[in-house]
PAVO-50947 format. One line per 4 residues: number of its first residue (from 1); for each residue y, z, x of N, C-alpha, C. Coordinates in steps of 0.05 Angstrom, whole numbers, plus 32768, in hexadecimal, padded with zeros to 4 digits. Example, Ala and Ser with C-alpha at 12.3 -4.5 7.8 and 13.67 -1.06 7.14 Angstrom:
BEGIN
1	7F8E:809C:8108:7FA6:809C:80F6:7FBE:809C:8108 | 7FD3:808E:8101:7FEB:808F:8111:8001:809D:8102
# end
This chain:
BEGIN
1	8A0B:8A25:7E6C:8A11:89FB:7E6B:8A28:89F4:7E60 | 8A40:89EF:7E6D:8A51:89E0:7E62:8A4F:89D0:7E43 | 8A5E:89CD:7E2C:8A5C:89B6:7E14:8A58:89A2:7E1F | 8A61:8996:7E38:8A63:8979:7E3C:8A50:8977:7E4A
5	8A3E:8993:7E5D:8A29:8985:7E6E:8A04:898E:7E56 | 8A07:899A:7E46:89FC:8991:7E25:89FE:8982:7E1D | 8A1C:8969:7E12:8A10:895D:7E00:8A01:8946:7E1B | 8A0C:8941:7E38:89FE:892F:7E50:89DF:8932:7E4A
9	89D4:8944:7E44:89B4:8953:7E41:89B0:8946:7E26 | 89C6:8948:7E19:89BA:8940:7DFC:89AD:8919:7DF5 | 89C5:8917:7E02:89CB:88F5:7E10:89A8:88EB:7E17 | 89B1:88FC:7E35:898F:88EA:7E46:897D:88F0:7E3E
13	8979:890A:7E28:895E:890F:7E21:8956:88F2:7E04 | 8976:88F5:7DF6:896A:88DD:7DDB:8964:88C1:7DED | 8970:88BA:7E08:8963:889E:7E0F:8951:88A4:7E22 | 8942:88AF:7E25:8927:88B5:7E33:8918:88B4:7E17
17	891C:88B8:7E0D:8908:88BC:7DF5:8903:88A1:7DE7 | 891B:8891:7DE4:8921:8879:7DE0:890F:8866:7DF0 | 891B:886D:7E0A:8907:8857:7E28:88ED:885D:7E1B | 88E2:8871:7E1A:88CA:8875:7E15:88BC:886A:7DFD
21	88CC:886B:7DE4:88BA:8861:7DC9:88C9:883A:7DD2 | 88D4:8832:7DDF:88DC:881A:7DE2:88BB:8816:7DFC | 88B4:8821:7DFE:889C:881F:7E1B:8888:8818:7E0F | 8888:882E:7DF8:886B:882A:7DE2:8869:880F:7DD4
25	887B:8809:7DC7:8881:87F5:7DBC:8880:87DB:7DC2 | 8884:87D6:7DE6:887C:87BF:7DEF:8869:87BE:7E02 | 8865:87DC:7E06:8846:87D8:7E1F:8835:87C2:7E11 | 882B:87AF:7E2B:881B:87A1:7E27:8816:878D:7E14
29	8833:8784:7E0E:8839:8769:7E05:8843:874B:7E06 | 883D:8739:7E08:8844:8727:7E10:8860:8716:7E05 | 8878:8719:7E1F:888D:8717:7E14:8889:86F4:7E09 | 8885:86DF:7E14:887F:86CE:7E07:887F:86C5:7DEE
33	8863:86DC:7DE5:8862:86CF:7DD3:8879:86E3:7DB7 | 8887:86F7:7DC0:8898:8702:7DB1:88B0:86EE:7DAD | 88B0:86DF:7DC5:88C6:86CD:7DC2:88B9:86B7:7DAF | 88A3:86B2:7DAC:889F:86A1:7D96:889C:869F:7D77
37	889A:86B9:7D7F:889C:86C8:7D62:88C0:86CA:7D56 | 88C8:86D5:7D70:88F0:86D3:7D60:88F0:86BB:7D59 | 88F1:86A8:7D66:88F1:867E:7D66:88EF:8682:7D4E | 88D0:8686:7D44:88D0:867D:7D25:88D9:8685:7D11
41	88E4:86A1:7D16:88F1:86AD:7D07:8907:86A4:7CE8 | 8904:86A9:7CD4:891B:869A:7CBD:8922:86B1:7CB8 | 8940:86A8:7CC0:895C:86BF:7CC2:8962:86BC:7C9E | 8958:86B5:7C90:8969:86AC:7C70:8964:86C7:7C6E
45	8942:86D7:7C72:8935:86E7:7C65:894E:8700:7C77 | 8950:86F7:7C92:895A:8711:7C9B:897A:8719:7C91 | 8982:8707:7C86:89A6:86FE:7C7C:899E:8712:7C69 | 8987:870E:7C58:8978:871B:7C36:8977:8738:7C3C
49	8972:873E:7C53:896F:8760:7C60:8986:876A:7C62 | 8993:875C:7C70:89B8:8766:7C7B:89C5:876F:7C5C | 89C1:875F:7C49:89CD:8757:7C26:89C1:8778:7C1E | 89AD:8773:7C21:8995:8790:7C17:89A9:87A2:7C1C
53	89A5:87A7:7C3E:89AE:87BB:7C49:89CE:87C9:7C4D | 89DF:87B3:7C41:89F2:87B8:7C33:89F3:87C7:7C14 | 89EB:87AF:7C0A:89DE:87D0:7BF3:89D7:87E2:7BFB | 89C8:87E9:7C02:89BE:880C:7C05:89D3:880F:7C13
57	89E8:8809:7C24:89F8:8826:7C2D:8A0F:882A:7C0A | 8A13:8810:7BFA:8A1D:8816:7BD3:8A07:882C:7BCA | 89F0:8825:7BCB:89DC:883E:7BC7:89DC:885B:7BC7 | 89DF:8853:7BE4:89ED:887B:7BF4:8A05:8888:7BE8
61	8A18:886F:7BE9:8A33:8874:7BDB:8A2A:8882:7BBF | 8A1E:8879:7BAB:8A20:8883:7B93:8A11:88A1:7B90 | 89F0:88AB:7BA7:89F3:88C1:7B9F:89FC:88CB:7BB6 | 8A13:88C5:7BC4:8A1F:88DA:7BD4:8A39:88DD:7BC5
65	8A40:88D0:7BB1:8A58:88D7:7B99:8A4A:88E9:7B8B | 8A30:88E9:7B81:8A29:88F7:7B6D:8A2D:891E:7B77 | 8A29:8923:7B8F:8A27:8937:7BA4:8A3F:893B:7B9F | 8A4D:892A:7BA9:8A70:8934:7BAD:8A78:8935:7B97
69	8A77:8930:7B80:8A80:893C:7B5D:8A79:8955:7B57 | 8A5E:8954:7B6D:8A50:896C:7B55:8A5B:898C:7B66 | 8A61:8981:7B83:8A72:8996:7B8D:8A89:899C:7B8B | 8AA2:8987:7B86:8AB2:898F:7B81:8AC6:8985:7B66
73	8AB9:897B:7B4F:8AC2:897A:7B3A:8ACE:8966:7B37 | 8AD7:8950:7B53:8AE3:8939:7B4A:8AD6:891E:7B4E | 8AD4:890A:7B46:8AC9:88F1:7B4A:8AD3:88E1:7B5B | 8ACB:88E6:7B78:8AD8:88D6:7B93:8ACB:88B9:7B86
77	8AEB:88A5:7B93:8AED:8886:7B8C:8ACD:8881:7BA3 | 8AC2:8867:7B9C:8AB4:8858:7BB3:8ABA:884F:7BCF | 8ACE:8839:7BC7:8ADB:8839:7BE1:8ACF:884F:7BF6 | 8AE1:8863:7BF9:8AE4:886E:7C05:8ACC:8878:7C1B
81	8AB6:887F:7C08:8AA0:888A:7C0A:8A8F:886B:7C18 | 8A95:885A:7C11:8A85:8843:7C1E:8A90:8837:7C30 | 8AAC:8839:7C38:8ABA:8839:7C50:8AAE:884D:7C6D | 8AA5:8862:7C5F:8AA0:887E:7C6F:8A85:887A:7C7D
85	8A73:8870:7C64:8A5B:8867:7C69:8A53:884E:7C89 | 8A63:883C:7C7F:8A66:8817:7C8B:8A64:8830:7CAE | 8A72:883E:7CAA:8A85:884A:7CBD:8A6E:8857:7CD7 | 8A6E:8868:7CC4:8A4E:8880:7CC8:8A36:8874:7CD7
89	8A2E:8859:7CC8:8A0D:884D:7CCE:8A17:883F:7CDE | 8A39:882C:7CE7:8A36:881B:7CFF:8A3E:8831:7D1D | 8A45:8853:7D10:8A41:885E:7D28:8A2D:8861:7D3F | 8A1D:8864:7D1F:8A06:8871:7D29:89FD:885A:7D33
93	89F0:8844:7D2F:89E6:8833:7D42:89FD:8827:7D5E | 8A11:882D:7D66:8A20:8830:7D78:8A28:8840:7D91 | 8A2A:885C:7D86:8A26:887A:7D8F:8A15:8888:7D9A | 8A13:8894:7DA8:8A02:88AA:7DB1:89FE:88C8:7D99
97	89EC:88DA:7D8F:89EF:88E9:7D8E:89EC:88E8:7D6C | 89EE:88D4:7D62:89F0:88CD:7D3E:8A05:88D1:7D35 | 8A1D:88CE:7D44:8A3C:88D1:7D44:8A3B:88D3:7D2B | 8A3A:88BB:7D20:8A38:88B1:7D05:8A32:88C5:7CE6
101	8A21:88D8:7CEA:8A21:88F1:7CD7:8A34:88FC:7CD8 | 8A4B:88FF:7CEA:8A5A:8915:7CE1:8A7C:8905:7CE7 | 8A7A:88E7:7CE2:8A89:88D8:7CEC:8A86:88D2:7CC9 | 8A79:88CD:7CBA:8A79:88CC:7CA5:8A88:88DE:7C88
105	8A7E:8902:7C8F:8A98:890F:7C87:8AAB:8912:7C83 | 8AB1:8909:7CA2:8AC7:890C:7CA8:8ADC:88FC:7CA0 | 8AD4:88DD:7C9E:8AE7:88C8:7C90:8AEC:88C8:7C6E | 8AD6:88D6:7C6E:8AD8:88D9:7C4A:8AF2:88F0:7C4E
109	8AF4:8903:7C58:8B04:8920:7C58:8B25:8910:7C5C | 8B22:88FA:7C6B:8B39:88F1:7C75:8B4B:88E1:7C5B | 8B31:88D8:7C51:8B42:88C3:7C44:8B3E:88CB:7C23 | 8B33:88E8:7C1C:8B3B:88EE:7C01:8B38:8912:7C08
113	8B3E:8916:7BEE:8B42:892D:7BF1:8B22:893C:7BF1 | 8B15:8936:7BFE:8B00:894D:7BFF:8B0A:895C:7C15 | 8AF9:8976:7C1A:8AFA:8986:7C2A:8AE2:897D:7C46 | 8AE3:8977:7C52:8AD6:896B:7C73:8AC0:8987:7C68
117	8ABC:89A0:7C68:8AA3:89B6:7C6A:8A92:899E:7C4A | 8A9F:89A0:7C3C:8A92:8997:7C22:8A82:8989:7C24 | 8A93:8970:7C31:8A89:8951:7C35:8A6F:8951:7C50 | 8A71:8966:7C61:8A5D:896B:7C6E:8A40:8973:7C5D
121	8A4F:8984:7C50:8A31:8995:7C42:8A29:8981:7C30 | 8A31:896F:7C21:8A25:8960:7C13:8A0E:8939:7C25 | 8A1D:8946:7C3F:8A0C:8929:7C56:89FA:8939:7C5C | 8A02:895C:7C5E:89E0:8964:7C5F:89C6:8963:7C48
125	89D2:8962:7C38:89C1:895F:7C1D:89B3:8948:7C23 | 89C5:8936:7C23:89B8:8913:7C29:89A7:8913:7C37 | 89A4:891D:7C4B:8985:8920:7C5C:897A:892D:7C58 | 8980:8940:7C42:8961:8952:7C41:8956:8944:7C20
129	8965:892F:7C14:895D:8926:7C01:894C:8903:7C0B | 8952:8904:7C21:8947:88E5:7C39:8923:88F1:7C39 | 892C:8910:7C42:890D:8916:7C4A:88FE:8918:7C38 | 8900:8924:7C23:88F9:8925:7C0A:88EA:890D:7C03
133	88FF:88F8:7BFE:88F1:88D8:7C04:88E1:88CA:7C10 | 88DF:88DE:7C2A:88D6:88C9:7C3A:88B7:88D3:7C3D | 88BC:88F4:7C38:889C:88FD:7C28:8895:88F7:7C22 | 8898:88FA:7C0C:8888:88E2:7BF3:887E:88CE:7BF7
137	8892:88B4:7C00:888B:889E:7C12:8871:88AA:7C26 | 8879:88B9:7C31:8866:88C0:7C43:8850:88CB:7C46 | 8844:88CA:7C29:8829:88E3:7C18:881A:88D1:7C16 | 882D:88B8:7C0D:8820:889C:7C0A:8811:8888:7C13
141	881C:8888:7C22:8817:887D:7C43:87FF:8889:7C50 | 87FF:8899:7C5D:87E9:88AE:7C62:87D6:88B2:7C4E | 87DA:88B5:7C34:87C3:88B2:7C22:87BB:889B:7C22 | 87BC:887E:7C25:87B9:8869:7C26:87BA:884B:7C40
145	87BA:8863:7C53:87B5:884A:7C6B:87AC:8865:7C81 | 879F:884B:7C90:8797:8866:7CB1:87B3:8863:7CBC | 87C7:887E:7CC6:87DA:8874:7CD7:87D0:8891:7CE9 | 87E0:888C:7D07:87DE:88A2:7D11:87E3:88BB:7D0D
149	87D4:88CC:7D1C:87DA:88E6:7D18:8804:88F3:7D17 | 8810:88DF:7D23:8825:88F0:7D27:8830:88DE:7D12 | 882A:88D3:7D05:8832:88C8:7CF3:8829:88E2:7CD7 | 881D:88E9:7CDB:8815:88FA:7CC6:8824:891E:7CC3
153	8826:8916:7CE9:8830:8930:7CEB:8855:8930:7CD5 | 8855:8919:7CF2:887A:8916:7CE1:8873:891B:7CBE | 8862:890A:7CAB:8865:890E:7C8D:8868:8929:7C85 | 885E:8931:7C90:885E:895D:7C91:8873:8962:7C93
157	887C:8967:7CA6:8890:8973:7CB2:88B0:896D:7CAF | 88AC:894A:7C99:88C6:893C:7C8E:88C5:8955:7C74 | 88A9:8955:7C64:88A9:895F:7C53:88AD:897F:7C4B | 88A3:898C:7C66:88A8:89AC:7C66:88C7:89AB:7C6B
161	88D3:899C:7C7C:88E9:89A0:7C81:8903:89A3:7C64 | 88FA:898E:7C55:890E:8984:7C41:88FF:89A7:7C33 | 88E1:89A4:7C2C:88DE:89BD:7C17:88ED:89DA:7C18 | 88E8:89D9:7C3B:88FD:89F6:7C43:891A:89FA:7C39
165	891E:89DD:7C46:893E:89DC:7C3C:894D:89E4:7C22 | 8936:89CC:7C0E:8946:89DA:7BF3:8939:89EE:7BE7 | 8927:8A00:7BF6:8925:8A1B:7BE1:8939:8A2D:7BF3 | 8941:8A1D:7C0A:8958:8A33:7C1D:896E:8A35:7C08
169	8975:8A1D:7C02:8995:8A0F:7BEE:898D:8A24:7BD4 | 8976:8A24:7BCB:897C:8A24:7BB2:8973:8A47:7BB4 | 896D:8A55:7BC8:8974:8A7B:7BC6:8991:8A78:7BCB | 8998:8A6C:7BDF:89B9:8A72:7BE4:89BD:8A71:7BC6
173	89C6:8A54:7BB1:89CD:8A4F:7B9F:89CD:8A66:7B86 | 89BB:8A79:7B87:89AE:8A87:7B77:89BF:8AA3:7B79 | 89BD:8AA8:7B95:89C9:8ABE:7B96:89E1:8ABC:7BB6 | 89F1:8AB2:7BAB:8A05:8AA9:7BC3:8A1C:8AC3:7BBF
177	8A15:8ACD:7B9F:8A2F:8ADF:7B9B:8A2D:8AF3:7BA6 | 8A0E:8AFE:7BAD:8A04:8B15:7BBF:8A08:8B13:7BDD | 8A04:8AF2:7BE1:8A00:8AF8:7BFF:8A23:8AE7:7C0C | 8A2D:8AE5:7BF9:8A41:8AD8:7C08:8A56:8AF9:7C13
181	8A59:8B0B:7C0A:8A6A:8B1F:7C14:8A5E:8B2D:7C30 | 8A3E:8B23:7C2C:8A3C:8B3E:7C41:8A34:8B24:7C5D | 8A3E:8B07:7C57:8A4B:8AF8:7C69:8A64:8AFE:7C77 | 8A72:8AF2:7C5F:8A8E:8AFB:7C5E:8A96:8B0D:7C82
185	8A83:8B28:7C6C:8A8F:8B38:7C82:8A8C:8B32:7CA1 | 8A82:8B23:7CAE:8A79:8B24:7CC5:8A97:8B15:7CCD | 8AAB:8AFE:7CB5:8ABD:8AF0:7CD0:8AD8:8B0B:7CD0 | 8AD7:8B2A:7CBC:8AEB:8B38:7CC7:8AE8:8B3C:7CE2
189	8AD1:8B35:7CF1:8AD0:8B3B:7D10:8AEE:8B32:7D24 | 8AF4:8B11:7D0C:8B06:8AFF:7D18:8B21:8B08:7D14 | 8B37:8B01:7D1A:8B5A:8AFE:7D13:8B54:8AEF:7CF4 | 8B66:8B05:7CE4:8B68:8AF7:7CCA:8B6F:8AD9:7CC2
193	8B77:8ACE:7CCE:8B7F:8AB7:7CCB:8B6C:8AA2:7CCB | 8B56:8AA6:7CE5:8B3E:8AA3:7CEA:8B29:8A9E:7CDA | 8B24:8AB3:7CC8:8B14:8AC5:7CC1:8B19:8ABD:7CA3 | 8B37:8AB1:7C97:8B37:8AAD:7C86:8B2E:8A8F:7C81
197	8B2F:8A7B:7C9C:8B30:8A58:7C9F:8B0C:8A60:7C91 | 8B03:8A6E:7CA5:8AE5:8A6E:7CA6:8AD3:8A68:7C8F | 8AE4:8A84:7C7A:8AD9:8A8B:7C68:8AD7:8A75:7C53 | 8AF6:8A67:7C55:8AF7:8A53:7C47:8ADE:8A37:7C43
201	8ADA:8A2C:7C64:8ACF:8A1B:7C6F:8AAC:8A2C:7C64 | 8AAB:8A37:7C6E:8A90:8A46:7C63:8A87:8A3F:7C42 | 8AA5:8A4E:7C27:8AA3:8A48:7C10:8A97:8A27:7C06 | 8AAE:8A13:7C15:8AB0:89F6:7C0D:8A8C:89EE:7C18
205	8A82:89EF:7C31:8A68:89F3:7C34:8A54:89F2:7C1F | 8A57:8A0E:7C17:8A47:8A15:7C0A:8A4A:8A07:7BEB | 8A63:8A01:7BDC:8A60:89F1:7BC8:8A56:89DA:7BC5 | 8A54:89C7:7BE8:8A48:89B0:7BEC:8A30:89B4:7BE7
209	8A20:89C3:7BF8:8A00:89C4:7BF9:89EF:89D9:7BE2 | 89FB:89EF:7BCF:89F2:89F7:7BC0:89EC:89E5:7B9D | 8A05:89C7:7BA8:8A01:89C1:7B8A:89E5:89AE:7B81 | 89CD:89AF:7B98:89B6:89A7:7BA3:8997:89B9:7B8C
213	89A7:89CE:7B82:89A2:89E0:7B76:8997:89D2:7B57 | 89B9:89C5:7B4C:89B7:89CC:7B36:89A3:89AC:7B31 | 8995:89B6:7B24:897D:89A7:7B0F:8985:898B:7B07 | 899A:8986:7AFA:89A1:896B:7AF1:89A9:895F:7B0D
217	89C1:8967:7B15:89C8:895A:7B35:89A9:8952:7B45 | 899F:8964:7B4F:8989:8962:7B60:8974:894D:7B51 | 8970:8949:7B40:895F:8935:7B28:896D:8919:7B2F | 898A:8910:7B2D:899E:88F9:7B31:8993:88F3:7B43
221	8998:8906:7B5F:89A0:8902:7B81:8983:88FB:7B85 | 8963:8904:7B74:895B:8902:7B86:8946:88ED:7B7C | 894B:88E2:7B62:8949:88C6:7B58:8956:88B3:7B6E | 896C:88B4:7B6F:8983:88A4:7B84:8974:889A:7BA0
225	8965:88B5:7BA9:8958:88AF:7BB8:8941:889F:7BC7 | 8936:88A8:7BB6:891A:8891:7BB6:891C:887E:7BAE | 892E:8879:7BA2:893B:885C:7B92:893A:884D:7BB0 | 8958:885A:7BC3:896A:8855:7BD9:8944:8846:7BE9
229	8930:8856:7BF3:8920:8852:7C07:890B:8838:7BF8 | 8919:883A:7BDB:88FF:8826:7BD3:8909:880C:7BD7 | 892B:880A:7BD9:8935:87F6:7BDD:8929:87EE:7BF9 | 8931:8802:7C0E:8925:87FE:7C27:8919:87F1:7C30
233	8904:87F6:7C1D:88E3:87EB:7C25:88E0:87DA:7C18 | 88E9:87C3:7C02:88F9:87AE:7BFE:8907:8798:7C0B | 8917:87AE:7C26:8924:8797:7C35:8913:8791:7C44 | 88FF:87AF:7C50:88F0:87A6:7C65:88D8:8792:7C6C
237	88D0:878F:7C51:88BC:8778:7C40:88CF:875F:7C3A | 88E4:8762:7C3E:88F2:8744:7C4B:88EA:873C:7C61 | 88E3:874D:7C7B:88E5:8742:7C8B:88CB:8738:7C90 | 88B0:8742:7C84:889C:8737:7C8F:88A0:8713:7C82
241	88AC:870E:7C6D:88AD:86F6:7C6C:88C3:86E3:7C84 | 88D9:86F5:7C86:88E7:86E7:7CA6:88CF:86E8:7CBD | 88BA:86F9:7CBF:88AB:86F0:7CDA:8895:86E9:7CCE | 888C:86E0:7CB6:8870:86D5:7CB1:885A:86EA:7CB5
245	885F:8701:7CB0:884D:8711:7CB0:8844:8716:7C91 | 8821:8716:7C91:8818:8710:7C7A:880D:873B:7C6C | 8825:873D:7C6A:8811:8760:7C5F:881D:875F:7C41 | 880F:8772:7C33:8817:8775:7C11:8843:8783:7C17
249	8846:8776:7BFE:8866:877F:7BFE:886E:8794:7BFC | 8866:87A1:7BE1:8873:87BD:7BE2:8867:87D1:7BEB | 8841:87CA:7BF3:8837:87E4:7C0D:8840:87DB:7C27 | 8847:87C4:7C2D:884C:87BF:7C47:885D:87D0:7C4F
253	887B:87C1:7C39:8899:87D0:7C38:8898:87F1:7C40 | 8884:87FB:7C2E:8883:8820:7C2B:8880:8827:7C42 | 886C:8818:7C4D:885A:881B:7C70:8872:8824:7C85 | 8877:8809:7C88:8891:8801:7C9D:88A7:881B:7C9B
257	88B7:881F:7C7E:88D1:8822:7C81:88C3:884B:7C88 | 88A6:8854:7C7B:88A9:886D:7C74:88A2:8873:7C9C | 888F:8866:7CAD:8890:8869:7CC5:889E:8867:7CD1 | 88B7:8849:7CC8:88D3:884E:7CE3:88E7:885D:7CD9
261	88E2:8866:7CC2:88F5:8884:7CC1:88EB:8898:7CD0 | 88D5:889D:7CC9:88C3:88B3:7CDA:88D1:88AD:7CFD | 88D1:88A1:7D06:88C8:8896:7D19:88EF:8898:7D2C | 88FB:8894:7D21:8914:8894:7D21:8929:88AF:7D24
265	891C:88BD:7D09:891E:88D3:7D11:8921:88EA:7D2A | 890F:88D3:7D3C:890D:88E7:7D5A:892C:88E4:7D65 | 8937:88F5:7D69:894B:88E8:7D85:894B:88D6:7D8F | 8961:88C9:7D8E:895F:88A6:7D9E:897F:88A0:7DA8
269	897D:888A:7DAB:898C:887B:7DC7:8997:886A:7D9E | 89B6:886C:7DA4:89C2:885A:7D8F:89AE:8848:7D87 | 89B5:883C:7D6F:89A8:8833:7D5F:8992:8827:7D59 | 8981:8843:7D6A:8964:884A:7D5E:8956:883F:7D6D
273	895E:8832:7D86:894C:8818:7D9E:8933:882B:7DA4 | 891A:8824:7DA4:8904:8830:7DA6:88F6:8839:7D8C | 88FC:884C:7D7F:88EF:885A:7D6E:88F7:8846:7D5D | 8902:8838:7D53:8900:8822:7D3C:88E5:8810:7D47
277	88E5:8804:7D5C:88DA:87F0:7D6A:88C0:87FD:7D63 | 88B1:880E:7D6F:889E:8823:7D76:8891:8825:7D51 | 88A7:882C:7D41:8895:8832:7D21:8897:881D:7D16 | 889F:8801:7D1D:889C:87ED:7D08:8875:87DF:7D17
281	887C:87DF:7D33:8862:87DC:7D3E:884C:87F1:7D37 | 884F:8806:7D32:883D:8819:7D26:882F:8812:7D0E | 8842:880F:7D02:8848:8807:7CDA:8829:87E8:7CE4 | 8838:87D0:7CEA:882A:87B7:7CE5:8811:87B8:7CF8
285	8813:87BD:7D0F:8800:87C1:7D16:87E0:87D5:7D13 | 87EA:87EC:7D17:87D3:8800:7D10:87D1:87FC:7CF0 | 87DA:87FA:7CE5:87D2:87FE:7CC9:87D2:87DC:7CBA | 87DA:87CE:7CC2:87CD:87AC:7CB5:87C8:87A7:7CCC
289	87C5:87A9:7CE2:87B7:8795:7CEF:87C5:878D:7CFA | 87E1:877F:7CF7:87F3:8765:7D00:87EE:8769:7D24 | 87F6:874B:7D2F:87EF:874E:7D49:880D:8757:7D52 | 880A:876A:7D6C:881C:8776:7D7D:8836:8766:7D7B
293	8833:8749:7D88:884E:8739:7D91:885B:8739:7D6E | 8846:8735:7D5B:885A:872A:7D43:885F:8741:7D42 | 8857:875F:7D42:8860:8772:7D30:887C:8774:7D47 | 887F:8770:7D5F:8899:8772:7D71:88AD:876C:7D63
297	88A1:874D:7D62:88B2:873F:7D57:88C2:8741:7D3B | 88B0:8748:7D2B:88BE:875A:7D1D:88D3:8766:7D1C | 88CC:877D:7D2E:88DB:8791:7D31:88F9:878C:7D34 | 88FF:877C:7D4E:890E:8770:7D56:891D:875E:7D4E
301	8916:8750:7D36:8926:8740:7D29:892A:8755:7D0E | 8920:876B:7D06:8931:8777:7CF3:8946:878B:7CF9 | 8942:8793:7D13:894C:87A2:7D17:896E:879E:7D20 | 8969:877F:7D29:8982:8771:7D2E:8992:876E:7D0F
305	8982:876C:7CF9:8994:8770:7CE2:89A2:878A:7CDB | 8991:87A0:7CEB:89A5:87BA:7CEC:89BF:87C3:7CF2 | 89C6:87AD:7D04:89D3:87AC:7D14:89F4:8796:7D0A | 89EE:878D:7CF4:89FC:876F:7CEA:8A0E:877F:7CD2
# end
């Protein structure tokens, strides 16, 4: 299968999954009731959500800066990190295959002296840290709310994935001197110039990945990760006021954040259409007993703010 055909298949599968989740979210709901819910939305709270969302990007940049500084020994300016993060987020919302995850490190490598492989490695670490934070939030949710089995399974998958990756990186860091020469010998099969370039990229990538094995660095970025997701939970809770949903501010925000984050981890269309709506409905309807039309109205209203 050619590269173009494989990419086309990936896009088709992603669109099919999004369509399925969107169908599950909207199935059996009264569109007239949903329009009524949206008509009564208080947009000042959605604006507040958008402001908090911008702050979350800034907080992510602070966490990213810690990882990049640990990997390169240089403290990058926040400006290039913020612009790259904003562009990457926009790309994820508008383009398929989560292009933004690759656009962000590429942009930083072009606007700073940070190597692309190092920037890419630190973005991988960010996803691991997000999984770790979501696992912590997910444990709280599954132990304090009646959630579907699929949410429980996703929670354990997130925790297991984060744990395996952190242990793997730690092993790689502690045994780097012994492992690298063996891996480097593989590149001897290539011409000298190509082999040298591959080794350089490999070492730069490992410089970025193994920063998490430093306990001080890991502690700082882990704290930032839990803080980031706590702020995201507060942002979702503002949506309750926007749509007149009466659920506990913190418990509701954490529950919706966790289930939506786990839902959008499934491959899907640009902007996480379908998965986002399904996650909101599951959290509000099945956990808190909110009417389906109101839950869908909440999902649409809050999803729109993601594009602002």
